[in-house]
C-alpha positions in Angstrom: 139.3 47.8 84.7 139.5 51.6 85.2 136.6 52.1 82.8 134.5 49.6 84.7 135.1 51.4 88.1 134.3 54.8 86.6 131.1 53.5 85.1 130.2 51.8 88.4 130.9 55.0 90.4 128.8 57.0 87.9 125.9 54.7 88.2 126.1 54.8 92.0 126.3 58.6 92.1 123.5 58.9 89.5 121.3 56.5 91.4 122.1 58.1 94.7 121.5 61.6 93.2 118.2 60.6 91.7 117.1 59.1 95.1 118.1 62.2 96.9 116.5 64.6 94.5 113.3 62.5 94.6 113.2 62.6 98.4 114.1 66.3 98.4 111.4 67.0 95.9 108.7 65.3 98.0 109.9 67.1 101.1 110.0 70.4 99.3 106.4 69.9 98.0 105.2 69.1 101.5 107.0 72.2 102.8 105.6 74.4 100.0 102.0 73.1 100.7 102.5 73.6 104.4 103.9 77.1 103.9 101.0 78.1 101.6 98.5 76.9 104.2 100.3 78.9 106.8 100.5 81.9 104.6 96.8 81.7 103.9 96.0 81.5 107.6 98.3 84.4 108.3 96.7 86.4 105.5 93.2 85.7 106.8 94.2 86.7 110.2 95.7 90.0 109.0 92.6 90.7 106.8 90.2 90.2 109.7 92.1 92.4 112.2 91.4 96.1 112.8 93.9 98.6 111.4 96.8 99.2 113.8 97.7 102.9 113.1 94.6 104.4 111.5 90.8 104.4 111.5 89.1 104.0 108.1 85.4 104.9 107.8 83.1 105.2 104.9 81.3 108.5 104.8 79.1 107.9 101.7 76.6 105.2 100.7 77.9 101.7 100.1 75.2 101.0 97.6 76.0 101.3 94.0 74.0 101.1 90.8 75.1 98.6 88.1 76.7 100.3 85.1 76.9 103.7 86.9 80.0 105.2 88.4 79.7 105.5 92.1 81.9 107.7 94.3 82.7 106.1 97.6 84.1 108.4 100.2 86.5 107.3 103.0 87.7 109.2 106.0 91.1 108.2 107.3 92.1 109.4 110.8 94.7 108.5 113.3 93.7 106.7 116.5 92.9 110.0 118.2 90.5 110.9 115.4 92.7 113.5 113.7 92.3 113.5 109.9 95.3 112.2 107.9 96.1 113.8 104.6 99.6 112.2 104.1 98.4 108.6 103.6 98.5 106.5 100.5 95.1 104.8 100.4 95.3 101.9 97.9 92.6 99.3 97.3 91.3 96.5 95.3 87.6 95.8 94.7 86.6 92.2 94.0 83.2 90.5 93.5 82.1 88.5 96.5 82.6 88.4 100.2 86.0 89.0 101.7 88.3 86.0 101.6 85.5 83.8 100.2 87.6 81.9 97.7 91.2 82.4 98.9 92.3 81.2 95.5 95.7 82.0 94.1 94.3 85.0 92.1 95.2 87.0 95.3 98.8 86.6 94.2 98.2 89.1 91.4 96.1 91.5 93.5 98.9 94.0 93.7 98.8 94.5 89.9 95.1 95.4 90.2 95.4 97.9 93.1 94.2 101.5 92.5 94.9 104.6 94.5 92.1 106.6 96.1 92.1 110.3 95.4 93.1 112.5 98.3 90.5 115.3 98.4 91.7 116.9 101.7 90.8 116.9 105.4 91.4 113.1 105.7 88.8 112.4 102.9 89.7 110.0 100.1 87.5 109.3 97.1 87.2 106.0 95.1 85.3 105.7 91.8 83.7 102.4 91.2 81.4 101.1 88.5 79.9 97.7 89.3 79.2 95.4 86.4 77.0 92.8 88.1 74.4 92.8 90.8 75.6 91.5 94.2 78.2 92.0 97.0 81.6 93.5 96.4 84.5 93.7 98.8 86.8 96.8 98.8 90.1 95.7 100.3 91.3 99.1 101.6 94.9 99.7 102.8 96.5 102.8 104.3 100.2 103.4 104.1 101.4 106.2 106.4 104.1 108.6 105.2 107.5 107.2 106.1 106.2 103.6 106.5 107.1 100.7 104.1 104.7 99.2 101.6 104.5 96.1 103.9 102.7 98.3 106.6 99.6 98.2 104.4 98.7 94.8 105.8 98.7 96.3 109.3 96.3 99.0 108.2 93.8 97.1 106.2 90.0 97.1 106.3 87.5 95.3 104.1 84.5 97.4 103.2 81.4 95.9 101.7 79.6 97.4 98.7 76.2 96.3 97.4 75.4 96.7 93.7 71.8 96.9 92.7 
């Protein structure tokens, strides 16, 4: 009789556990999907806003020749137009318009970020060699000295480059 009760309890617990896990799994999937949608909306919002602490301007041509190295010059200033030399300017250049695809390849964007060269007086230089004709987006981020890496989203600007 003891063996029968243990087996019965095991079956009830297993069945109950399977039902709970199944319900939890569906709920989790829904939450993950909802969270990803919310994260994408938040990301789009941040990407389309103006930088909070800095002004980022291009001071060179934004037209590049296919197969040739172009130097894109940026001027980074504070909101009072004072040049900033103590900023980490990091960026990622991708083919296409900003946020056009919003696919999950953005998740590995950090691994493909490059740092612009600080050449003084608030000027930063980026070297870029386009491989195809068309529009490119340079996602440019400024991280002020003493600020965390997360501040880069508050100081972001998309800059268009045309390759001919």
